[in-house]
GULUM-582978 format. One record per residue: x, y, z of N, C-alpha, C, O in turn; residue number from 1. Coordinates in nm, 4 decimals, m for minus. Each point is the difference from the previous one (the first is absolute). Layout:
BEGIN
{nx: X ny: Y nz: Z cax: X cay: Y caz: Z cx: X cy: Y cz: Z ox: X oy: Y oz: Z num: NUM}
...
//
This chain:
BEGIN
{nx: 22.0564 ny: m8.0865 nz: 5.1224 cax: 0.0417 cay: 0.1385 caz: 0.0113 cx: m0.0879 cy: 0.0934 cz: m0.0820 ox: 0.0116 oy: 0.1220 oz: 0.0117 num: 1}
{nx: m0.0987 ny: m0.1774 nz: m0.0938 cax: m0.0844 cay: 0.0836 caz: m0.0857 cx: m0.0937 cy: 0.0889 cz: 0.0823 ox: m0.0518 oy: 0.0994 oz: m0.0507 num: 2}
{nx: 0.0301 ny: m0.1355 nz: 0.1776 cax: m0.0852 cay: 0.0829 caz: 0.0857 cx: 0.0759 cy: 0.1206 cz: 0.0548 ox: m0.0592 oy: 0.0878 oz: 0.0628 num: 3}
{nx: 0.1871 ny: m0.0840 nz: m0.0861 cax: 0.0840 cay: 0.1096 caz: 0.0469 cx: m0.0457 cy: 0.1308 cz: m0.0646 ox: m0.0168 oy: 0.0046 oz: m0.1219 num: 4}
{nx: m0.0036 ny: 0.1009 nz: 0.1994 cax: m0.0472 cay: 0.1273 caz: m0.0563 cx: 0.0947 cy: 0.0585 cz: m0.1052 ox: m0.0449 oy: 0.0667 oz: m0.0932 num: 5}
{nx: 0.1762 ny: m0.0913 nz: 0.1077 cax: 0.0942 cay: 0.0533 caz: m0.0994 cx: m0.0305 cy: m0.0586 cz: m0.1366 ox: m0.0066 oy: 0.0725 oz: m0.0993 num: 6}
{nx: m0.0120 ny: m0.2028 nz: 0.0943 cax: m0.0274 cay: m0.0644 caz: m0.1277 cx: m0.1370 cy: 0.0386 cz: m0.0539 ox: m0.0158 oy: 0.0221 oz: m0.1201 num: 7}
{nx: m0.0821 ny: m0.0140 nz: 0.2072 cax: m0.1336 cay: 0.0393 caz: m0.0441 cx: 0.0038 cy: 0.1396 cz: m0.0612 ox: m0.0589 oy: 0.0242 oz: m0.1054 num: 8}
{nx: 0.1289 ny: 0.0673 nz: 0.1723 cax: 0.0076 cay: 0.1383 caz: m0.0468 cx: 0.0780 cy: 0.0111 cz: m0.1312 ox: m0.0349 oy: 0.0821 oz: m0.0848 num: 9}
{nx: 0.1384 ny: m0.1618 nz: 0.0668 cax: 0.0847 cay: 0.0103 caz: m0.1192 cx: m0.0502 cy: m0.0834 cz: m0.1166 ox: 0.0255 oy: 0.0349 oz: m0.1153 num: 10}
{nx: m0.0959 ny: m0.1439 nz: 0.1419 cax: m0.0397 cay: m0.0892 caz: m0.1077 cx: m0.1415 cy: 0.0240 cz: m0.0521 ox: m0.0351 oy: m0.0486 oz: m0.1075 num: 11}
{nx: m0.0454 ny: 0.1219 nz: 0.1813 cax: m0.1346 cay: 0.0322 caz: m0.0492 cx: 0.0070 cy: 0.0802 cz: m0.1302 ox: m0.0690 oy: m0.0350 oz: m0.0957 num: 12}
{nx: 0.1500 ny: 0.1415 nz: 0.0885 cax: 0.0102 cay: 0.0721 caz: m0.1286 cx: 0.0583 cy: m0.0882 cz: m0.1104 ox: m0.0329 oy: 0.0170 oz: m0.1174 num: 13}
{nx: 0.1195 ny: m0.1113 nz: 0.1554 cax: 0.0601 cay: m0.0872 caz: m0.0997 cx: m0.1048 cy: m0.0872 cz: m0.0678 ox: 0.0111 oy: m0.0289 oz: m0.1192 num: 14}
{nx: m0.1120 ny: m0.0129 nz: 0.1934 cax: m0.1081 cay: m0.0797 caz: m0.0597 cx: m0.0727 cy: 0.0809 cz: m0.1075 ox: m0.0262 oy: m0.0501 oz: m0.1094 num: 15}
{nx: m0.0060 ny: 0.1756 nz: 0.1415 cax: m0.0700 cay: 0.0843 caz: m0.0966 cx: 0.0878 cy: 0.0315 cz: m0.1204 ox: m0.0469 oy: m0.0013 oz: m0.1138 num: 16}
{nx: 0.1729 ny: 0.0292 nz: 0.1391 cax: 0.0913 cay: 0.0280 caz: m0.1109 cx: 0.0176 cy: m0.1223 cz: m0.0894 ox: 0.0161 oy: 0.0136 oz: m0.1213 num: 17}
{nx: m0.0192 ny: m0.1327 nz: 0.1801 cax: 0.0105 cay: m0.1224 caz: m0.0797 cx: m0.1217 cy: m0.0169 cz: m0.0901 ox: 0.0132 oy: m0.0438 oz: m0.1143 num: 18}
{nx: m0.1313 ny: 0.0780 nz: 0.1648 cax: m0.1200 cay: m0.0073 caz: m0.0840 cx: 0.0069 cy: 0.0997 cz: m0.1152 ox: m0.0380 oy: m0.0321 oz: m0.1126 num: 19}
{nx: 0.0862 ny: 0.1526 nz: 0.1408 cax: 0.0162 cay: 0.1007 caz: m0.1052 cx: 0.1038 cy: m0.0483 cz: m0.1017 ox: m0.0180 oy: 0.0180 oz: m0.1204 num: 20}
{nx: 0.1271 ny: m0.0796 nz: 0.1693 cax: 0.1026 cay: m0.0517 caz: m0.0896 cx: m0.0539 cy: m0.1140 cz: m0.0863 ox: 0.0380 oy: m0.0137 oz: m0.1163 num: 21}
{nx: m0.1257 ny: m0.0670 nz: 0.1729 cax: m0.0623 cay: m0.1065 caz: m0.0790 cx: m0.0834 cy: 0.0580 cz: m0.1131 ox: 0.0039 oy: m0.0495 oz: m0.1126 num: 22}
{nx: m0.0788 ny: 0.1537 nz: 0.1425 cax: m0.0756 cay: 0.0681 caz: m0.1055 cx: 0.0947 cy: 0.0573 cz: m0.1047 ox: m0.0291 oy: m0.0056 oz: m0.1195 num: 23}
{nx: 0.1424 ny: 0.0608 nz: 0.1634 cax: 0.0997 cay: 0.0514 caz: m0.0925 cx: 0.0595 cy: m0.1091 cz: m0.0868 ox: 0.0251 oy: 0.0209 oz: m0.1187 num: 24}
{nx: m0.0025 ny: m0.1376 nz: 0.1779 cax: 0.0535 cay: m0.1120 caz: m0.0773 cx: m0.0997 cy: m0.0446 cz: m0.1069 ox: 0.0379 oy: m0.0316 oz: m0.1128 num: 25}
{nx: m0.1651 ny: 0.0296 nz: 0.1501 cax: m0.1019 cay: m0.0364 caz: m0.0992 cx: m0.0060 cy: 0.1026 cz: m0.1127 ox: m0.0156 oy: m0.0361 oz: m0.1166 num: 26}
{nx: 0.0280 ny: 0.1628 nz: 0.1512 cax: 0.0045 cay: 0.1035 caz: m0.1039 cx: 0.1250 cy: m0.0144 cz: m0.0866 ox: m0.0046 oy: 0.0234 oz: m0.1208 num: 27}
{nx: 0.1154 ny: m0.0616 nz: 0.1824 cax: 0.1229 cay: m0.0210 caz: m0.0758 cx: m0.0139 cy: m0.1127 cz: m0.1001 ox: 0.0464 oy: 0.0107 oz: m0.1135 num: 28}
{nx: m0.1104 ny: m0.1193 nz: 0.1555 cax: m0.0245 cay: m0.1118 caz: m0.0918 cx: m0.0938 cy: 0.0442 cz: m0.1115 ox: 0.0209 oy: m0.0332 oz: m0.1167 num: 29}
{nx: m0.1245 ny: 0.1083 nz: 0.1535 cax: m0.0938 cay: 0.0496 caz: m0.1012 cx: 0.0707 cy: 0.0926 cz: m0.0985 ox: m0.0264 oy: m0.0056 oz: m0.1201 num: 30}
{nx: 0.1159 ny: 0.0906 nz: 0.1700 cax: 0.0705 cay: 0.0914 caz: m0.0902 cx: 0.0902 cy: m0.0759 cz: m0.0958 ox: 0.0201 oy: 0.0424 oz: m0.1138 num: 31}
{nx: 0.0342 ny: m0.1549 nz: 0.1599 cax: 0.0841 cay: m0.0820 caz: m0.0878 cx: m0.0819 cy: m0.0603 cz: m0.1139 ox: 0.0443 oy: m0.0027 oz: m0.1148 num: 32}
{nx: m0.1633 ny: m0.0451 nz: 0.1474 cax: m0.0818 cay: m0.0644 caz: m0.1020 cx: m0.0708 cy: 0.0998 cz: m0.0901 ox: m0.0279 oy: m0.0311 oz: m0.1158 num: 33}
{nx: m0.0018 ny: 0.1504 nz: 0.1664 cax: m0.0622 cay: 0.1024 caz: m0.0848 cx: 0.1007 cy: 0.0443 cz: m0.1040 ox: m0.0306 oy: 0.0033 oz: m0.1192 num: 34}
{nx: 0.1487 ny: 0.0302 nz: 0.1627 cax: 0.1099 cay: 0.0275 caz: m0.0894 cx: m0.0058 cy: 0.1283 cz: m0.0802 ox: 0.1018 oy: 0.0385 oz: m0.0575 num: 35}
{nx: m0.2134 ny: 0.0291 nz: 0.0503 cax: m0.0051 cay: 0.1226 caz: m0.0796 cx: 0.0622 cy: 0.1141 cz: 0.0783 ox: m0.0051 oy: 0.0023 oz: 0.1230 num: 36}
{nx: 0.0638 ny: 0.0922 nz: m0.1948 cax: 0.0646 cay: 0.1131 caz: 0.0668 cx: m0.1003 cy: 0.0910 cz: 0.0695 ox: 0.0309 oy: 0.0595 oz: 0.1032 num: 37}
{nx: m0.1500 ny: m0.0488 nz: m0.1590 cax: m0.0983 cay: 0.0928 caz: 0.0567 cx: m0.0611 cy: m0.0506 cz: 0.1307 ox: m0.0401 oy: 0.0803 oz: 0.0842 num: 38}
{nx: 0.0326 ny: m0.2115 nz: m0.0663 cax: m0.0601 cay: m0.0553 caz: 0.1214 cx: 0.1021 cy: m0.0777 cz: 0.0829 ox: 0.0014 oy: 0.0107 oz: 0.1226 num: 39}
{nx: 0.0824 ny: m0.0873 nz: m0.1875 cax: 0.0943 cay: m0.0879 caz: 0.0698 cx: 0.1021 cy: 0.0739 cz: 0.0829 ox: 0.0249 oy: m0.0369 oz: 0.1147 num: 40}
{nx: 0.0349 ny: 0.1411 nz: m0.1707 cax: 0.1030 cay: 0.0733 caz: 0.0746 cx: m0.0557 cy: 0.0716 cz: 0.1224 ox: 0.0605 oy: m0.0093 oz: 0.1068 num: 41}
{nx: m0.1727 ny: 0.0804 nz: m0.1168 cax: m0.0549 cay: 0.0611 caz: 0.1223 cx: m0.0392 cy: m0.1033 cz: 0.1056 ox: 0.0172 oy: 0.0244 oz: 0.1194 num: 42}
{nx: m0.0697 ny: m0.1395 nz: m0.1620 cax: m0.0318 cay: m0.1056 caz: 0.0972 cx: 0.1266 cy: m0.0494 cz: 0.0686 ox: m0.0004 oy: m0.0269 oz: 0.1201 num: 43}
{nx: 0.1084 ny: 0.0149 nz: m0.1962 cax: 0.1273 cay: m0.0426 caz: 0.0583 cx: 0.0524 cy: 0.0999 cz: 0.1015 ox: 0.0523 oy: m0.0394 oz: 0.1042 num: 44}
{nx: m0.0657 ny: 0.1674 nz: m0.1330 cax: 0.0446 cay: 0.1041 caz: 0.0938 cx: m0.0842 cy: m0.0045 cz: 0.1274 ox: 0.0534 oy: 0.0095 oz: 0.1105 num: 45}
{nx: m0.1841 ny: m0.0238 nz: m0.1259 cax: m0.0878 cay: m0.0097 caz: 0.1173 cx: 0.0355 cy: m0.1244 cz: 0.0814 ox: m0.0015 oy: 0.0037 oz: 0.1230 num: 46}
{nx: 0.0332 ny: m0.1134 nz: m0.1913 cax: 0.0384 cay: m0.1233 caz: 0.0692 cx: 0.1250 cy: 0.0227 cz: 0.0847 ox: 0.0063 oy: m0.0441 oz: 0.1147 num: 47}
{nx: 0.0923 ny: 0.1124 nz: m0.1705 cax: 0.1229 cay: 0.0271 caz: 0.0753 cx: m0.0283 cy: 0.0894 cz: 0.1199 ox: 0.0544 oy: m0.0219 oz: 0.1083 num: 48}
{nx: m0.1384 ny: 0.1214 nz: m0.1270 cax: m0.0349 cay: 0.0908 caz: 0.1102 cx: m0.0729 cy: m0.0755 cz: 0.1112 ox: 0.0169 oy: 0.0323 oz: 0.1175 num: 49}
{nx: m0.0968 ny: m0.1315 nz: m0.1528 cax: m0.0723 cay: m0.0774 caz: 0.1012 cx: 0.0893 cy: m0.1027 cz: 0.0701 ox: m0.0235 oy: m0.0329 oz: 0.1163 num: 50}
{nx: 0.1245 ny: m0.0172 nz: m0.1851 cax: 0.0867 cay: m0.1032 caz: 0.0564 cx: 0.1114 cy: 0.0605 cz: 0.0850 ox: 0.0403 oy: m0.0606 oz: 0.0993 num: 51}
{nx: 0.0094 ny: 0.1762 nz: m0.1349 cax: 0.1161 cay: 0.0595 caz: 0.0669 cx: m0.0166 cy: 0.0197 cz: 0.1514 ox: 0.0954 oy: m0.0263 oz: 0.0732 num: 52}
{nx: m0.2102 ny: 0.0707 nz: m0.0227 cax: m0.0094 cay: 0.0242 caz: 0.1456 cx: 0.0252 cy: m0.1235 cz: 0.0862 ox: 0.0563 oy: 0.0129 oz: 0.1087 num: 53}
{nx: m0.0957 ny: m0.1308 nz: m0.1529 cax: 0.0232 cay: m0.1193 caz: 0.0817 cx: 0.1497 cy: m0.0286 cz: 0.0099 ox: 0.0474 oy: m0.0437 oz: 0.1048 num: 54}
{nx: 0.0270 ny: 0.0676 nz: m0.2115 cax: 0.1448 cay: m0.0195 caz: 0.0062 cx: 0.0655 cy: 0.1039 cz: 0.0912 ox: 0.0880 oy: m0.0333 oz: 0.0794 num: 55}
{nx: m0.1301 ny: 0.1561 nz: m0.0905 cax: 0.0559 cay: 0.1055 caz: 0.0842 cx: m0.0287 cy: m0.0300 cz: 0.1474 ox: 0.0880 oy: 0.0150 oz: 0.0848 num: 56}
{nx: m0.2100 ny: m0.0572 nz: m0.0548 cax: m0.0365 cay: m0.0313 caz: 0.1378 cx: 0.0836 cy: m0.1164 cz: 0.0531 ox: 0.0437 oy: 0.0018 oz: 0.1151 num: 57}
{nx: m0.0215 ny: m0.1033 nz: m0.1997 cax: 0.0806 cay: m0.1150 caz: 0.0420 cx: 0.1456 cy: 0.0385 cz: 0.0244 ox: 0.0695 oy: m0.0683 oz: 0.0752 num: 58}
{nx: m0.0224 ny: 0.1755 nz: m0.1369 cax: 0.1354 cay: 0.0478 caz: 0.0264 cx: 0.0061 cy: 0.0837 cz: 0.1268 ox: 0.1064 oy: 0.0115 oz: 0.0608 num: 59}
{nx: m0.2179 ny: 0.0468 nz: m0.0199 cax: m0.0027 cay: 0.0845 caz: 0.1189 cx: m0.0176 cy: m0.0828 cz: 0.1278 ox: 0.0528 oy: 0.0374 oz: 0.1048 num: 60}
{nx: m0.1250 ny: m0.1473 nz: m0.1116 cax: m0.0268 cay: m0.0825 caz: 0.1185 cx: 0.1288 cy: m0.0451 cz: 0.0695 ox: 0.0054 oy: 0.0058 oz: 0.1228 num: 61}
{nx: 0.0988 ny: m0.0506 nz: m0.1945 cax: 0.1233 cay: m0.0378 caz: 0.0723 cx: 0.0617 cy: 0.1153 cz: 0.0789 ox: 0.0550 oy: m0.0214 oz: 0.1080 num: 62}
{nx: m0.0634 ny: 0.1408 nz: m0.1602 cax: 0.0549 cay: 0.1145 caz: 0.0731 cx: m0.0806 cy: 0.0241 cz: 0.1274 ox: 0.0575 oy: 0.0254 oz: 0.1058 num: 63}
{nx: m0.1902 ny: m0.0333 nz: m0.1152 cax: m0.0840 cay: 0.0152 caz: 0.1194 cx: 0.0303 cy: m0.1091 cz: 0.1020 ox: 0.0111 oy: 0.0266 oz: 0.1197 num: 64}
{nx: 0.0019 ny: m0.1490 nz: m0.1683 cax: 0.0270 cay: m0.1117 caz: 0.0892 cx: 0.1339 cy: 0.0202 cz: 0.0701 ox: 0.0110 oy: m0.0175 oz: 0.1213 num: 65}
{nx: 0.0894 ny: 0.0540 nz: m0.1981 cax: 0.1323 cay: 0.0201 caz: 0.0579 cx: m0.0058 cy: 0.1087 cz: 0.1069 ox: 0.0607 oy: m0.0150 oz: 0.1061 num: 66}
{nx: m0.1328 ny: 0.1244 nz: m0.1323 cax: m0.0079 cay: 0.1101 caz: 0.0964 cx: m0.0697 cy: m0.0414 cz: 0.1294 ox: 0.0427 oy: 0.0397 oz: 0.1084 num: 67}
{nx: m0.1482 ny: m0.1182 nz: m0.1183 cax: m0.0839 cay: m0.0269 caz: 0.1167 cx: 0.0227 cy: m0.1345 cz: 0.0667 ox: m0.0120 oy: m0.0105 oz: 0.1220 num: 68}
{nx: 0.0448 ny: m0.0939 nz: m0.1996 cax: m0.0072 cay: m0.1342 caz: 0.0566 cx: 0.1254 cy: m0.0846 cz: m0.0172 ox: 0.0019 oy: m0.1153 oz: 0.0431 num: 69}
{nx: 0.1012 ny: 0.1685 nz: m0.1040 cax: 0.1196 cay: m0.0794 caz: m0.0284 cx: 0.0563 cy: m0.0622 cz: 0.1270 ox: 0.0178 oy: 0.0680 oz: 0.1011 num: 70}
{nx: 0.0099 ny: m0.1976 nz: m0.1072 cax: 0.0652 cay: m0.0712 caz: 0.1087 cx: 0.1246 cy: m0.0635 cz: m0.0599 ox: m0.0098 oy: m0.0901 oz: m0.0833 num: 71}
{nx: 0.1226 ny: 0.1351 nz: 0.1239 cax: 0.1245 cay: m0.0543 caz: m0.0528 cx: 0.1167 cy: 0.0855 cz: 0.0425 ox: m0.0161 oy: 0.0992 oz: 0.0711 num: 72}
{nx: 0.1341 ny: m0.1385 nz: m0.1156 cax: 0.1210 cay: 0.0689 caz: 0.0417 cx: 0.0564 cy: 0.0917 cz: m0.1073 ox: 0.0997 oy: 0.0680 oz: 0.0244 num: 73}
{nx: m0.1596 ny: m0.0641 nz: m0.1411 cax: 0.0534 cay: 0.0804 caz: m0.1102 cx: m0.0974 cy: 0.1094 cz: m0.0421 ox: m0.0189 oy: 0.0232 oz: m0.1194 num: 74}
{nx: m0.0422 ny: 0.0434 nz: 0.2148 cax: m0.1003 cay: 0.1016 caz: m0.0296 cx: 0.0527 cy: 0.1157 cz: m0.0833 ox: m0.0670 oy: 0.0453 oz: m0.0928 num: 75}
{nx: 0.1862 ny: 0.0027 nz: 0.1251 cax: 0.0556 cay: 0.1111 caz: m0.0772 cx: 0.0295 cy: m0.0416 cz: m0.1431 ox: m0.0249 oy: 0.0758 oz: m0.0937 num: 76}
{nx: 0.0784 ny: m0.1969 nz: 0.0768 cax: 0.0305 cay: m0.0490 caz: m0.1343 cx: m0.1264 cy: m0.0123 cz: m0.0837 ox: m0.0043 oy: 0.0475 oz: m0.1135 num: 77}
{nx: m0.0996 ny: m0.1117 nz: 0.1694 cax: m0.1249 cay: m0.0137 caz: m0.0743 cx: m0.0601 cy: 0.1365 cz: m0.0309 ox: m0.0519 oy: 0.0210 oz: m0.1096 num: 78}
{nx: 0.0583 ny: 0.0705 nz: 0.2030 cax: m0.0544 cay: 0.1335 caz: m0.0227 cx: 0.0666 cy: 0.0685 cz: m0.1174 ox: m0.0672 oy: 0.0567 oz: m0.0861 num: 79}
{nx: 0.1984 ny: m0.0618 nz: 0.0825 cax: 0.0729 cay: 0.0620 caz: m0.1111 cx: m0.0322 cy: m0.0699 cz: m0.1304 ox: m0.0266 oy: 0.0656 oz: m0.1007 num: 80}
{nx: 0.0288 ny: m0.1978 nz: 0.1012 cax: m0.0253 cay: m0.0745 caz: m0.1238 cx: m0.1413 cy: 0.0247 cz: m0.0524 ox: m0.0197 oy: 0.0157 oz: m0.1205 num: 81}
{nx: m0.0779 ny: m0.0124 nz: 0.2099 cax: m0.1377 cay: 0.0203 caz: m0.0439 cx: m0.0226 cy: 0.1410 cz: m0.0530 ox: m0.0788 oy: 0.0200 oz: m0.0924 num: 82}
{nx: 0.1469 ny: 0.0765 nz: 0.1498 cax: m0.0213 cay: 0.1382 caz: m0.0414 cx: 0.0835 cy: 0.0394 cz: m0.1214 ox: m0.0438 oy: 0.0831 oz: m0.0796 num: 83}
{nx: 0.1622 ny: m0.1403 nz: 0.0635 cax: 0.0928 cay: 0.0468 caz: m0.1016 cx: m0.0051 cy: m0.0823 cz: m0.1285 ox: 0.0084 oy: 0.0558 oz: m0.1094 num: 84}
{nx: m0.0220 ny: m0.1866 nz: 0.1214 cax: 0.0126 cay: m0.0818 caz: m0.1201 cx: m0.1097 cy: 0.0313 cz: m0.1003 ox: m0.1130 oy: 0.0318 oz: 0.0369 num: 85}
{nx: 0.1479 ny: m0.0414 nz: m0.1629 cax: m0.0880 cay: 0.0464 caz: m0.1068 cx: m0.0841 cy: m0.1126 cz: m0.0598 ox: m0.1159 oy: 0.0223 oz: m0.0347 num: 86}
{nx: 0.1707 ny: m0.1402 nz: 0.0223 cax: m0.0689 cay: m0.1074 caz: m0.0720 cx: m0.1167 cy: m0.0589 cz: 0.0768 ox: m0.0895 oy: m0.0593 oz: m0.0601 num: 87}
{nx: 0.0886 ny: 0.0743 nz: 0.1899 cax: m0.1048 cay: m0.0509 caz: 0.0897 cx: 0.0029 cy: m0.1515 cz: 0.0175 ox: m0.0940 oy: m0.0565 oz: 0.0560 num: 88}
{nx: 0.1980 ny: m0.0098 nz: m0.1019 cax: 0.0103 cay: m0.1441 caz: 0.0242 cx: 0.0163 cy: m0.0286 cz: 0.1486 ox: m0.0481 oy: m0.1023 oz: 0.0489 num: 89}
{nx: 0.1146 ny: 0.1906 nz: 0.0229 cax: 0.0164 cay: m0.0230 caz: 0.1439 cx: m0.1321 cy: 0.0133 cz: 0.0742 ox: m0.0180 oy: m0.0608 oz: 0.1055 num: 90}
{nx: m0.0742 ny: 0.1392 nz: m0.1590 cax: m0.1328 cay: 0.0082 caz: 0.0618 cx: m0.0723 cy: m0.1339 cz: m0.0137 ox: m0.0723 oy: m0.0418 oz: 0.0905 num: 91}
{nx: 0.0921 ny: m0.0246 nz: m0.2035 cax: m0.0589 cay: m0.1329 caz: m0.0191 cx: 0.0603 cy: m0.0975 cz: 0.1003 ox: m0.0722 oy: m0.0785 oz: 0.0616 num: 92}
{nx: 0.2048 ny: 0.0831 nz: m0.0448 cax: 0.0664 cay: m0.0859 caz: 0.0984 cx: m0.0534 cy: 0.0296 cz: 0.1397 ox: m0.0260 oy: m0.0920 oz: 0.0775 num: 93}
{nx: 0.0094 ny: 0.2207 nz: m0.0452 cax: m0.0511 cay: 0.0393 caz: 0.1316 cx: m0.1410 cy: m0.0539 cz: 0.0215 ox: m0.0334 oy: m0.0425 oz: 0.1106 num: 94}
{nx: m0.0500 ny: 0.0436 nz: m0.2154 cax: m0.1348 cay: m0.0572 caz: 0.0112 cx: 0.0087 cy: m0.1436 cz: 0.0502 ox: m0.0715 oy: m0.0383 oz: 0.0927 num: 95}
{nx: 0.1591 ny: m0.0411 nz: m0.1540 cax: 0.0082 cay: m0.1412 caz: 0.0365 cx: 0.0704 cy: m0.0225 cz: 0.1334 ox: m0.0409 oy: m0.0876 oz: 0.0762 num: 96}
{nx: 0.1452 ny: 0.1638 nz: m0.0461 cax: 0.0763 cay: m0.0227 caz: 0.1222 cx: m0.0658 cy: 0.0582 cz: 0.1241 ox: 0.0186 oy: m0.0526 oz: 0.1098 num: 97}
{nx: m0.0956 ny: 0.1604 nz: m0.1251 cax: m0.0520 cay: 0.0669 caz: 0.1193 cx: m0.1523 cy: 0.0130 cz: 0.0021 ox: m0.0627 oy: m0.0406 oz: 0.0979 num: 98}
{nx: 0.0029 ny: 0.0946 nz: m0.2001 cax: m0.1436 cay: 0.0287 caz: 0.0056 cx: m0.0810 cy: m0.1292 cz: 0.0082 ox: m0.0883 oy: m0.0120 oz: 0.0850 num: 99}
{nx: 0.1170 ny: m0.0844 nz: m0.1720 cax: m0.0758 cay: m0.1257 caz: 0.0047 cx: 0.0287 cy: m0.0767 cz: 0.1292 ox: m0.0902 oy: m0.0619 oz: 0.0566 num: 100}
{nx: 0.2155 ny: 0.0655 nz: m0.0095 cax: 0.0324 cay: m0.0665 caz: 0.1275 cx: m0.0742 cy: 0.0661 cz: 0.1158 ox: m0.0492 oy: m0.0685 oz: 0.0897 num: 101}
{nx: 0.0413 ny: 0.1999 nz: m0.0915 cax: m0.0733 cay: 0.0720 caz: 0.1042 cx: m0.1480 cy: m0.0338 cz: m0.0074 ox: m0.0648 oy: m0.0199 oz: 0.1027 num: 102}
{nx: 0.0119 ny: 0.0134 nz: m0.2232 cax: m0.1416 cay: m0.0309 caz: m0.0188 cx: m0.0324 cy: m0.1389 cz: 0.0561 ox: m0.1027 oy: m0.0188 oz: 0.0654 num: 103}
{nx: 0.1914 ny: m0.0784 nz: m0.0916 cax: m0.0224 cay: m0.1360 caz: 0.0476 cx: 0.0411 cy: m0.0190 cz: 0.1457 ox: m0.0342 oy: m0.1007 oz: 0.0620 num: 104}
{nx: 0.1080 ny: 0.1983 nz: m0.0073 cax: 0.0473 cay: m0.0129 caz: 0.1373 cx: 0.1083 cy: m0.1051 cz: 0.0132 ox: 0.0062 oy: m0.0708 oz: 0.1005 num: 105}
{nx: 0.0796 ny: 0.0599 nz: m0.2015 cax: 0.1049 cay: m0.1011 caz: 0.0015 cx: 0.1372 cy: 0.0653 cz: 0.0043 ox: 0.0135 oy: 0.1214 oz: m0.0157 num: 106}
{nx: 0.0892 ny: m0.2054 nz: 0.0377 cax: 0.1369 cay: 0.0503 caz: 0.0019 cx: 0.0208 cy: 0.1013 cz: 0.1103 ox: m0.0436 oy: m0.0192 oz: 0.1135 num: 107}
{nx: 0.1111 ny: 0.1278 nz: m0.1486 cax: 0.0313 cay: 0.1033 caz: 0.0993 cx: m0.1242 cy: 0.0736 cz: 0.0476 ox: 0.0065 oy: 0.0737 oz: 0.0984 num: 108}
{nx: m0.1200 ny: m0.0919 nz: m0.1665 cax: m0.1243 cay: 0.0672 caz: 0.0387 cx: m0.0910 cy: m0.0907 cz: 0.0830 ox: m0.1151 oy: 0.0349 oz: 0.0261 num: 109}
{nx: 0.1654 ny: m0.1496 nz: 0.0149 cax: m0.0776 cay: m0.0918 caz: 0.0822 cx: m0.0222 cy: 0.0623 cz: 0.1362 ox: 0.0924 oy: 0.0571 oz: 0.0581 num: 110}
{nx: m0.2122 ny: m0.0672 nz: m0.0071 cax: m0.0323 cay: 0.0542 caz: 0.1316 cx: 0.0694 cy: m0.0831 cz: 0.1068 ox: m0.0012 oy: m0.1230 oz: m0.0047 num: 111}
{nx: 0.0608 ny: 0.1906 nz: 0.0993 cax: 0.0635 cay: m0.0699 caz: 0.1122 cx: m0.1097 cy: m0.0560 cz: 0.0902 ox: m0.0988 oy: 0.0684 oz: 0.0271 num: 112}
{nx: 0.1151 ny: m0.1903 nz: 0.0190 cax: m0.1021 cay: m0.0562 caz: 0.0899 cx: m0.0019 cy: 0.0805 cz: 0.1307 ox: 0.1038 oy: 0.0396 oz: 0.0529 num: 113}
{nx: m0.2235 ny: m0.0178 nz: m0.0042 cax: m0.0155 cay: 0.0754 caz: 0.1240 cx: 0.0403 cy: m0.0874 cz: 0.1175 ox: m0.0369 oy: m0.1172 oz: 0.0082 num: 114}
{nx: 0.1130 ny: 0.1762 nz: 0.0819 cax: 0.0453 cay: m0.0763 caz: 0.1160 cx: m0.1119 cy: m0.0092 cz: 0.1024 ox: m0.0789 oy: 0.0935 oz: 0.0134 num: 115}
{nx: 0.0705 ny: m0.2043 nz: 0.0590 cax: m0.1071 cay: m0.0148 caz: 0.0998 cx: 0.0201 cy: 0.0938 cz: 0.1193 ox: m0.0931 oy: 0.0207 oz: 0.0779 num: 116}
{nx: 0.2139 ny: 0.0367 nz: m0.0621 cax: 0.0255 cay: 0.0895 caz: 0.1122 cx: m0.0655 cy: 0.1365 cz: m0.0209 ox: m0.0263 oy: 0.0708 oz: 0.0972 num: 117}
{nx: 0.0001 ny: m0.0338 nz: m0.2191 cax: m0.0500 cay: 0.1359 caz: m0.0287 cx: m0.1415 cy: 0.0191 cz: 0.0366 ox: m0.0544 oy: 0.1088 oz: m0.0186 num: 118}
//
């Protein structure tokens, strides 16, 4: 399913954001070991600024998926839960129950075999 245009369009920015977050993580480790207030704290702030976008993007992808590709019987429930809940734990659950299944083409996202009559 990785050839699917939806995934290509949504996951390409995620790759770049992950690289930026990796750089932020390295800066965060460096800020921990530097430890001085004059250098360590600004490095830590920059690290957080670099890491935050990948988390925000990962919270937005389930909402996009639900809007465009959701296959199931509880669409209204998932929509409300994804939009209203604050902790974002349900977005993590949605990643595993729907986005990864759609990506792999398994479960409810499995392609129906084409009939020979068509």
